[in-house]
RODO-2510 file (C-alpha; in nm, 4 decimals, decimal comma):
residues 207
     n   res          X          Y          Z
     1     x     2,3744     0,3909    13,8445
     2     x     2,0353     0,4492    14,0073
     3     x     1,8214     0,4298    13,7214
     4     x     1,5195     0,4633    13,9224
     5     x     1,6038     0,8273    14,0491
     6     x     1,6949     0,8924    13,7104
     7     x     1,3495     0,7967    13,5250
     8     x     1,1914     0,9884    13,8215
     9     x     1,4137     1,3174    13,7353
    10     x     1,4333     1,3281    13,3750
    11     x     1,1377     1,1471    13,2836
    12     x     1,1075     0,9830    12,9532
    13     x     1,4203     1,1754    12,7827
    14     x     1,6138     0,9679    13,0601
    15     x     1,4112     0,6379    12,9089
    16     x     1,4944     0,7250    12,5277
    17     x     1,8498     0,7807    12,5981
    18     x     1,8852     0,4444    12,8009
    19     x     1,7178     0,2712    12,5927
    20     x     1,9162     0,4131    12,3042
    21     x     2,1933     0,3133    12,4662
    22     x     2,1276     0,0400    12,7053
    23     x     1,8423    -0,1915    12,6865
    24     x     1,6053    -0,4052    12,8889
    25     x     1,6398    -0,3025    13,2601
    26     x     1,5673     0,0773    13,2344
    27     x     1,2587     0,0103    13,0173
    28     x     1,1541    -0,2597    13,2950
    29     x     1,2046     0,0111    13,6007
    30     x     1,0219     0,2354    13,4036
    31     x     0,7348     0,0287    13,3245
    32     x     0,7335    -0,0540    13,6961
    33     x     0,7162     0,3076    13,7462
    34     x     0,4332     0,3347    13,5405
    35     x     0,2354     0,1012    13,7584
    36     x     0,3640     0,3112    14,0393
    37     x     0,1877     0,5805    13,9099
    38     x     0,5682     0,7988    13,8064
    39     x     0,4686     0,8037    13,4382
    40     x     0,2166     0,6715    13,1969
    41     x     0,2513     0,3366    12,9944
    42     x     0,1722     0,4649    12,6665
    43     x     0,4061     0,6941    12,6719
    44     x     0,6700     0,4523    12,8433
    45     x     0,5911     0,1879    12,5437
    46     x     0,6746     0,4840    12,3028
    47     x     0,9721     0,6127    12,4221
    48     x     1,1134     0,2454    12,4254
    49     x     1,0254     0,1984    12,0969
    50     x     1,1520     0,4954    11,9330
    51     x     1,5317     0,4577    12,1598
    52     x     1,5759     0,1458    12,0809
    53     x     1,4769     0,1740    11,7159
    54     x     1,7102     0,5048    11,6727
    55     x     1,9885     0,3279    11,9035
    56     x     1,9937     0,0207    11,6461
    57     x     1,9099     0,2376    11,3017
    58     x     2,2405     0,4446    11,4294
    59     x     2,4739     0,1045    11,5100
    60     x     2,3638    -0,0557    11,1839
    61     x     2,4847     0,2504    10,9935
    62     x     2,8040     0,2347    11,1877
    63     x     2,8565    -0,1044    11,0813
    64     x     2,7366    -0,0452    10,7171
    65     x     2,9816     0,2294    10,6755
    66     x     3,2823     0,0963    10,9156
    67     x     3,2550    -0,2400    10,7875
    68     x     3,4349    -0,5609    10,8954
    69     x     3,7378    -0,3685    10,9668
    70     x     3,5450    -0,1476    11,2583
    71     x     3,4631    -0,5164    11,4276
    72     x     3,8184    -0,6245    11,3521
    73     x     3,9729    -0,3342    11,5624
    74     x     3,7589    -0,4780    11,8658
    75     x     3,9220    -0,8269    11,9659
    76     x     3,6700    -0,8321    12,2670
    77     x     3,3761    -0,8421    12,0505
    78     x     3,5525    -1,1367    11,7996
    79     x     3,3639    -1,3941    11,9926
    80     x     3,0238    -1,2333    11,9939
    81     x     3,0774    -1,1142    11,6213
    82     x     3,1247    -1,4941    11,5163
    83     x     2,8297    -1,6023    11,6872
    84     x     2,5861    -1,3206    11,5100
    85     x     2,7521    -1,3709    11,1898
    86     x     2,6423    -1,7757    11,2233
    87     x     2,3154    -1,6541    11,3538
    88     x     2,2551    -1,4301    11,0763
    89     x     2,3508    -1,6934    10,7773
    90     x     2,1261    -1,9767    10,9401
    91     x     1,8086    -1,7284    11,0893
    92     x     1,8627    -1,3787    10,9221
    93     x     1,4726    -1,2760    10,9848
    94     x     1,4930    -1,4132    11,3237
    95     x     1,7259    -1,2703    11,4500
    96     x     1,6699    -0,9243    11,3060
    97     x     1,3505    -0,9351    11,4299
    98     x     1,4696    -1,0806    11,8253
    99     x     1,7931    -0,9928    11,8776
   100     x     1,7105    -0,7467    12,1642
   101     x     1,6319    -1,0591    12,3770
   102     x     1,9515    -1,2116    12,2485
   103     x     2,1500    -1,1506    12,6068
   104     x     2,5360    -1,1044    12,5890
   105     x     2,5449    -1,0065    12,1868
   106     x     2,2151    -0,7916    12,1797
   107     x     2,4908    -0,4910    12,1997
   108     x     2,7144    -0,5476    11,9072
   109     x     2,4510    -0,7381    11,6583
   110     x     2,3102    -0,4245    11,4943
   111     x     2,6707    -0,3295    11,4112
   112     x     2,7180    -0,6652    11,2589
   113     x     2,4110    -0,6927    11,0946
   114     x     2,5167    -0,4028    10,9408
   115     x     2,8650    -0,4623    10,8312
   116     x     2,6988    -0,7974    10,6833
   117     x     2,5547    -0,5828    10,4313
   118     x     2,2164    -0,6547    10,4812
   119     x     1,9774    -0,4302    10,2316
   120     x     1,9229    -0,1154    10,4236
   121     x     1,5282    -0,0987    10,3435
   122     x     1,5043    -0,4957    10,4946
   123     x     1,6595    -0,4077    10,8442
   124     x     1,4666    -0,1125    10,8607
   125     x     1,1442    -0,2826    10,8785
   126     x     1,2073    -0,5953    11,0683
   127     x     1,4313    -0,3505    11,2991
   128     x     1,0859    -0,1261    11,3243
   129     x     0,8839    -0,4488    11,4316
   130     x     1,1475    -0,6191    11,6493
   131     x     1,1635    -0,2344    11,8433
   132     x     0,7998    -0,2041    11,8826
   133     x     0,7603    -0,5878    11,9987
   134     x     1,0122    -0,5552    12,2212
   135     x     0,9064    -0,2172    12,3806
   136     x     0,5375    -0,3493    12,4157
   137     x     0,6704    -0,6745    12,5845
   138     x     0,9317    -0,5503    12,8497
   139     x     0,7597    -0,3086    12,9031
   140     x     0,4299    -0,4173    12,9672
   141     x     0,6506    -0,6970    13,1551
   142     x     0,7675    -0,4327    13,3945
   143     x     0,4772    -0,2533    13,4507
   144     x     0,2950    -0,5992    13,6100
   145     x     0,5689    -0,7230    13,7507
   146     x     0,7993    -0,4000    13,8308
   147     x     1,0759    -0,5876    14,0501
   148     x     1,0221    -0,8986    13,9886
   149     x     1,0814    -0,8812    13,6173
   150     x     1,4425    -0,6695    13,6776
   151     x     1,5547    -0,9639    13,9039
   152     x     1,4704    -1,2421    13,6860
   153     x     1,6068    -1,0175    13,3740
   154     x     1,9635    -1,0044    13,5892
   155     x     1,9661    -1,4045    13,6674
   156     x     1,8823    -1,4991    13,3145
   157     x     2,0950    -1,2968    13,0614
   158     x     2,3202    -1,6374    13,0174
   159     x     2,0301    -1,8326    12,8884
   160     x     1,9870    -1,6150    12,5888
   161     x     1,6727    -1,5793    12,3482
   162     x     1,4726    -1,9008    12,4062
   163     x     1,3498    -1,8070    12,7927
   164     x     1,3489    -1,4127    12,7211
   165     x     1,1213    -1,4869    12,3570
   166     x     0,8536    -1,6898    12,6307
   167     x     0,8868    -1,3194    12,8757
   168     x     0,7975    -1,1633    12,5596
   169     x     0,5123    -1,3687    12,4759
   170     x     0,3729    -1,3366    12,8432
   171     x     0,4222    -0,9753    12,8175
   172     x     0,2579    -0,9368    12,4564
   173     x    -0,0478    -1,1522    12,6069
   174     x    -0,1024    -0,9306    12,8936
   175     x    -0,0899    -0,6294    12,6997
   176     x    -0,3284    -0,7763    12,5213
   177     x    -0,5694    -0,8944    12,7808
   178     x    -0,5869    -0,5731    12,9633
   179     x    -0,6348    -0,3671    12,6076
   180     x    -0,9231    -0,6385    12,5305
   181     x    -1,0781    -0,6111    12,8683
   182     x    -1,0488    -0,2108    12,8423
   183     x    -1,2482    -0,2391    12,4961
   184     x    -1,5000    -0,4409    12,6057
   185     x    -1,5535    -0,2655    12,9301
   186     x    -1,5886     0,0742    12,7077
   187     x    -1,8388    -0,1457    12,4316
   188     x    -2,0468    -0,2215    12,7302
   189     x    -2,0831     0,1632    12,8714
   190     x    -2,1478     0,2355    12,5388
   191     x    -2,4833    -0,0011    12,5437
   192     x    -2,5495     0,0721    12,8843
   193     x    -2,5223     0,4613    12,7291
   194     x    -2,7642     0,3705    12,4329
   195     x    -2,9969     0,2238    12,6758
   196     x    -3,0422     0,4710    12,9012
   197     x    -3,0448     0,7007    12,5939
   198     x    -3,3320     0,5066    12,4454
   199     x    -3,5228     0,4669    12,7675
   200     x    -3,5513     0,8160    12,7966
   201     x    -3,6709     0,8861    12,4693
   202     x    -3,9137     0,6229    12,4870
   203     x    -4,0599     0,7893    12,8368
   204     x    -4,0399     1,0949    12,6723
   205     x    -4,2516     0,9780    12,4113
   206     x    -4,5271     0,8320    12,6084
   207     x    -4,5636     1,1388    12,7978
***
């Protein structure tokens, strides 16, 4: 599937649907397209956040209402679901916050969390935070590195959370740095404007 053309043709709607169903590849491409001027980065991040959050809330409730029987009918998932249950037992909060960076088990994890009978309110809050971190980190990574980031993500799918967590931190740091610089420039312009207004007022007073 040509995600580039799909996003260019259908914009943020394609990104929302793509992140609802798929994940990071389409977001990296959208970030790159934002860098190229086809999209706006803040709308890319918002669309991706809403898409992944809504998708995983849906899959959580499917797992919650269908339960273990739903998972047992899918033999191809068994090794993955066993792994997720084990991770949930040992690192519940970390898994819910970071499962979007867990390649290999990412797609089945919301079902498993729902089947584990986690309290919906707890999942809602953690999923909200995890979706926001993921959308900012991966979106901004795509914005900065584009095709390079896409290639990296394609090569490291078997490394799971640790290396991807580093990428997430890099993306968040780049986002913070950009925001910090923008705010610094804004304050500088404000000071210059205030100084110009003050100088103009002093000139008028002296006259």
